[in-house]
C-alpha positions as CSV (number, residue, x, y, z in Angstrom):
1,M,116.4,121.1,146.4
2,S,115.3,118.7,143.7
3,R,111.8,117.8,142.8
4,Y,112.7,114.2,142.1
5,R,110.7,111.7,144.0
6,L,111.4,108.0,144.3
7,P,108.9,106.0,142.3
8,R,106.2,104.3,144.4
9,E,106.6,100.7,145.1
10,K,104.4,98.6,142.9
11,S,101.5,97.2,144.8
12,T,100.2,93.6,144.4
13,P,98.1,93.4,141.3
14,Y,95.5,91.0,142.9
15,V,91.9,92.1,143.4
16,T,88.7,90.4,144.6
17,P,85.8,90.3,142.2
18,E,83.9,92.8,144.4
19,G,86.9,95.2,144.4
20,Q,87.3,95.0,140.6
21,R,83.6,95.7,140.2
22,V,83.8,98.8,142.6
23,L,86.7,100.1,140.6
24,A,85.0,99.5,137.3
25,D,81.8,101.2,138.6
26,E,83.9,104.3,139.7
27,L,85.5,104.5,136.3
28,K,82.1,104.2,134.6
29,F,80.6,106.9,136.9
30,L,83.5,109.3,136.3
31,W,83.5,108.9,132.5
32,K,79.8,108.7,131.9
33,Q,78.3,111.1,134.5
34,K,80.7,113.2,136.5
35,R,83.1,114.3,133.6
36,P,80.2,115.4,131.3
37,E,78.5,117.4,134.1
38,V,81.8,119.2,135.0
39,T,82.5,119.8,131.3
40,A,79.1,121.4,130.8
41,K,79.8,123.7,133.9
42,V,83.2,124.6,132.5
43,A,81.7,125.5,129.2
44,E,78.9,127.5,130.8
45,A,81.5,129.4,132.9
46,A,83.7,130.0,129.9
47,A,80.8,131.6,128.0
48,M,80.5,134.2,130.8
49,G,83.5,136.1,129.5
50,D,86.9,136.8,131.2
51,R,88.3,133.5,132.2
52,S,91.3,134.9,134.3
53,E,89.1,136.0,137.1
54,N,86.2,133.5,136.7
55,A,86.4,131.3,139.8
56,E,83.7,128.8,138.4
57,Y,85.9,128.3,135.3
58,I,89.2,128.0,137.2
59,Y,87.7,125.5,139.7
60,G,86.0,123.6,137.0
61,K,89.2,123.1,134.9
62,K,91.0,121.9,138.2
63,Q,88.2,119.5,138.9
64,L,88.5,118.2,135.3
65,R,92.2,117.7,135.7
66,E,91.6,115.6,138.8
67,I,88.8,113.6,137.2
68,D,91.0,112.9,134.1
69,A,93.9,111.8,136.3
70,R,91.7,109.4,138.2
71,I,90.2,108.1,134.9
72,R,93.8,107.5,133.6
73,Y,94.8,105.8,136.8
74,L,91.7,103.5,136.9
75,S,92.0,102.6,133.1
76,K,95.6,101.5,133.6
77,R,95.1,99.8,136.9
78,L,92.0,97.8,135.7
79,D,94.1,96.5,132.8
80,E,96.8,95.2,135.0
81,L,94.7,93.7,137.9
82,V,94.3,90.0,138.3
83,V,90.9,89.1,139.6
84,V,91.2,86.3,142.2
85,D,87.8,84.5,142.1
86,R,88.7,80.9,143.1
87,T,89.2,79.4,146.5
88,P,92.7,78.1,146.9
89,S,93.1,74.3,146.8
90,D,94.5,74.2,150.4
91,T,92.0,76.2,152.6
92,D,93.9,75.3,155.7
93,L,96.5,78.1,154.8
94,I,96.0,81.8,154.6
95,Y,96.1,83.2,151.1
96,F,94.7,86.2,149.3
97,G,91.0,86.8,150.0
98,A,90.9,84.8,153.3
99,W,88.9,86.0,156.3
100,V,91.3,85.4,159.2
101,E,90.5,85.7,163.0
102,V,93.5,86.3,165.3
103,D,94.1,87.0,169.0
104,D,96.6,89.5,170.1
105,E,98.8,89.6,173.3
106,A,96.0,91.3,175.2
107,G,93.6,88.5,174.3
108,E,91.5,90.8,172.0
109,T,90.2,89.0,168.9
110,H,90.6,90.8,165.5
111,Q,89.2,89.9,162.2
112,Y,90.8,90.7,158.9
113,R,90.3,90.0,155.2
114,L,93.4,90.0,152.9
115,V,92.5,92.1,149.9
116,G,94.3,94.0,147.2
117,A,95.9,97.4,147.7
118,D,93.1,99.0,145.7
119,E,90.2,97.9,148.0
120,F,91.4,97.8,151.6
121,D,89.6,101.1,152.4
122,R,86.1,99.6,151.6
123,E,85.7,98.0,155.1
124,P,87.3,98.6,158.4
125,C,88.5,94.9,158.6
126,Y,90.0,94.8,155.1
127,I,93.8,95.0,155.1
128,S,96.0,95.1,152.0
129,V,97.9,92.0,151.3
130,D,101.0,94.2,151.1
131,A,100.6,95.3,154.8
132,P,103.0,94.0,157.4
133,V,100.2,92.1,159.3
134,A,99.0,90.4,156.0
135,R,102.5,89.5,154.9
136,A,103.1,87.9,158.3
137,L,99.8,85.9,158.1
138,L,100.3,84.6,154.5
139,K,100.8,80.8,154.5
140,K,100.1,80.4,158.2
141,R,97.6,77.8,159.7
142,V,95.2,77.8,162.5
143,G,97.2,77.7,165.8
144,D,100.3,79.3,164.4
145,A,101.8,82.3,166.3
146,V,102.8,85.2,164.1
147,E,105.2,88.0,164.9
148,V,104.4,91.3,163.2
149,V,106.8,94.2,163.2
150,G,104.9,97.5,162.7
151,P,105.3,101.1,163.5
152,D,104.2,100.5,167.1
153,G,106.8,97.7,167.7
154,L,106.6,93.9,167.8
155,R,103.2,92.3,168.1
156,M,102.3,88.7,168.5
157,L,99.2,87.3,167.0
158,Q,97.7,83.7,167.2
159,V,95.6,82.5,164.2
160,K,92.2,81.4,165.4
161,S,90.3,80.6,162.2
162,I,90.7,80.9,158.5
163,R,87.7,80.9,156.0
164,Y,87.2,81.8,152.4
165,E,83.5,82.7,152.5
166,P,82.4,85.9,154.2
167,P,81.1,85.6,157.8
168,C,77.4,86.0,158.2
169,G,76.1,89.5,157.3
170,R,79.3,90.4,155.3
171,S,80.1,90.5,151.7
């Protein structure tokens, strides 16, 4: 059995200004606060003596590796991200950053915002622009019917509204 894994598919490099700010804040927190705290705890645990059976030392080193891996990822990712901070010229079509309201076959209304792969988990209605629903919605207009093939089969959605400013009470 081989340890080889296929490389992950590259996600879209687009991000909203809010998403970029959240990632930059996380990087700053990890680098300026969390890492120094953990480093101090590891140094304190190392000073206690035998490191081979020192749980605080072993756990602290593991935590440092995880923090360093996340810092490396965020540093590289922030360098390659493209911040989309302008409204498209044709606001009648669905593009990155749009708030979209759709009806499904059951008549239920769903609201989505198409965001980057690094920020879709911030809000329940945010979906990655790489997701099947988002890909199907791109470049559609109000009134268009959209077929979405997903893990649970074929779904039909009807585009009700498109806007590029957040609905009341959202950011």
